[in-house]
N, C-alpha and C positions, 0 to 999 in steps of 0.2 A: 614648657615653662615660659611665662611672660618675659618680655624684654626687660633687662635690668638697667637702671641708670647707674652713674658712677658711685653714688652713695650706697646703693644696694650691693654693689660689688665690693666696696671697701668701707664699711661703716666705722671700723676701728682705725686709729691713727697708725697702729702697727700691730702685728700679730702678738707682740709681747703684752699688749693690754689685756688680752684674754687670760694669759698665764698669770698676770698680776691679780686679776679678779679671782682666779682659782685660789691663789695664796690667801687672799682676804677671806674667802669662804672657808678655807681649811687651814687656818694658822696652826703652827706647830712650834713648840719650844725650841729655841736655838736658832731661829731665823736671824739673818744678819741685820735686818731692819724691822722695826715694828710695822705691822701691817698698814697702819694709817699713814706711814711715811712714803709708801710707794706711789709714784706718779702724782705727787702732790702739787699740781699746778691748777688750783681751783676746781679739781676733780671733774673735768669735762668728760672723763671716761665713763662716768655713771650713765649718762644718756647714751653714749655710743655702745656700751656693753648691752644695755637693754635693747637697742635697735639691732645689734648683732644677733642676739638671741631671738628677737622677733622674726628676723629673716631666716635664721637657722631652723627654727621650729616650724615655720611655714613651709619651707621648701625641702626639708630633709624627709622625703617620702620614699616609700618602697620602690616606686618606679625610678626616682632620681638615682637611688643607689645602684639599681641594675644598669641604668644607662651609663653611669660613671665607670662602673666596672667594665662594661663592654668597650668603652672608649680607652681608658687609661691602662687596663691590664693587658693591652696589646704591646705595651712598652715600645712604642714606635716613635716617641717624641725626640729623644736624644740618647746617645751612647758615649760614655766618657770614662776615664779612670776615676775611681772613687774619690781620690783627693780633689780632683778637678770638680767633681760634683759638689763636694763640700764648699769649695770656693765659689761655685755657681750659686749656692744657697746664700752667700753673702750679699747678693743683689738685693735681698730683703731687708738689709740693715736700715734702721730708721733713725735719722739724726735728731728727731724731735723727742726721743726718749730721754727723760731727765734722770733716769735711774743709773744708766751705764752707757759708756761709749763703746762697749764691746760689740764686735760683729757676731754673726751667727756661729761661725767656726770657733771663735773664742768661747762663746757660751757652751758649746758642745764639749770643748776640751775641758772646761771647768767641771762639767758634770762627770765626764769620764775620769778625770784625775781624782775627784773626790771618791769615786768608786774604787779606783786603783789604790788610793791611800789606805782604804779600809781593808785591803787584802782579798778582795773578791776575785773569782776566776777571770781569766783574760777575756773570755767571751762576754762576760758581764760588763767589763770595761768597754769593749767594742760596742756593745749595745748602747751604753751611755753616749758614746761618741757619735753614733749614726742615728739615734732615735728620732730626731726631728728632720731628717733629710727629706721626708715626704712633703715638707712644706714647699718644696719646689713646685708643687701644684699651682701656687699663686703665679709663678713665672710662666705657666702655660695658660694663663687667663682665667683660672678658677676663682670665683668670688671667695672672700675670706670665710664665709659660713660653710663652704664646702671644703675647707682646708683645716681649720681649727675649731675649737669648741668642745664641750663635754660630749662624749659619744654615747649612743644608746641603740638598742635594737629597733629596727623598723619592721613592719609586718605584723605588729601586735600593739596592744594598748600602750600608750605612752605613760610612764610612771609619773606620779605626782612628786617623786623624789628628785626628778630632773630639775635643774635650775630654771626658773620662770616657766613652770608647767602651763600657766594660763595661755601662753602664746601658741600652744598646740591646737587651740580651738580653730585657728585659721588653716591648719594642715588638712588637706583633703582626705588623708587616710583616717582622720579622726571621725569622719562620717561614713566611712566605707566599712560595711559589715564584715568584709573579709579580714580587716586589719584592726578593728577597734575593740576586740575582746581581749581578755587576759592573755590567751595563748595565740590568738590570731591564726597565722598559717603554720604555727609550730605546735609541738606537743610537750607534755609535762617532762621536764628534765631531759630534753632532747639533746642538749649539749651545744656549746657555743660554735662548734664547727658547722652546725646546721642553721646558724642564725645569720641574718644579714644585719650588720651594724651600719649606723649612719656613716656617710662617706666623709673621708678626710685623710690627713697625713698619716694617721696611725694605720688605717686599713691598707692604704697604698703601700707603705713601706713594708708591712707584713708580707704582702704578696711579692714584693721585690726580693725579700730575704728568706722566704719560707723554705727554700731548698738547701740552705747553707748554714743556718744557725741552730743551736740547740733549742729544744722546745721551750724551756723557761725563758729564753731570750725572746722568742716569738710571742709569748704571752705578754711580756713586758712591752714590746713594741705595739702589739695590736690593741691592748686594753688599758694603756696607761692613762687615757683620758675618759675611761668608763667610770666616772666618779659615782654615778647613781648605784653602781654595784659594789665597787671596792670600798666605798665609804658608807653606803646606805643599805646594801644587800637587797636592792629593790627587785632584782631579777633572779632570786634563788630558785624560783619555780622553773626556770629555763636551764640553769646550770646543772651539769651532771657531777658526779663525785670527782671525776678527774679534773674538771674545771676548778672546782673548789680547792683541790689540792694545789693546782698550778697557780692559783691566785695568790698564794703565799709569796711567789716571786714578784708579782705585780706590786704587792705591799712593800717588798724590800726595795724595789726600784723607785717607788713614788717619792720618798724624801729626797733622793738625789735629783730627781726631775724638778721638784718644786723649790727646794731650799738651798741649792748650791750657788745661786746667783751672788756674785761678789764683784766689786769694782776693780779688783786686782787682776790684770790681764795675764793669762798664761803666755809663756814664751814659745810661740808657735814653731820657730826654727829648731828649738831644742827638742820639742816633742814629736815633730813630724816623722823622724826615722822610726820611732817606736810604733806609732800608729800605722805607718805604711807597712811595717812588718806584720802587725796584727791583722790588718785588712788582708794581706796576702795569705795569712794562715787560714782564714775562714771564708773569704769571699773571692769571686772571680776577679780577673784583672780589671774588667770594666763593669759599669752598672748601666743597665738599659732602663731608661725612664719613659 
């Protein structure tokens, strides 16, 4: 990959800009703020979101994904208690965000508490709490387009249902006969376990947690940004029957991920004992990043 300048590493003012853009694309009744109210400071995010996706779609190649898996799935960057890792994630907080002053930990507690209030199983609550932990990839020097963004399969033709599909014209896989057909390196309904997804925080955290959480939780973590499928059904030809059944859990999780943002901060000190016990129930004492 060519050398990247600062703007190519971080075209967004913060990772939350991408999430707000998703909310605008997929509004839902009951959101706390009208979609046009989010990040309303002369809308500079419009250009930055386009630039983010231009880079994402250019560089998210089959070879990029394999290289990132080879690097990051060794889990040799850091090891720490889970709560410390959540605090570590707070390094990503952006003071320029006009929507909220909450840090990443408080955002995740909001999501988890909304799930908990609706009476879902405790593993579902835990999933809401940790689902964005993979964003620590930014703290290891990864460019934003290799951390967040709508996810999609690599190794086959890019769907026109993915946001800004025109930007895939610059992706070298688009002209590679191994990868630019409907199935590419895959086969009909081969199942998502046999698919390489674009690299980012979803895939990274899935591999961190795959030996510890129930399968529905793993689908929520791994595919919560796969909007071209769970909103557009663009890749039905690759999903098997089990994937389609499990995607019901992704659909249950999605509203909590997108629509639980609120300016009211959770009281971290009051909630910490509950979440530490929940972590201890399902996860090892430390997380290897």
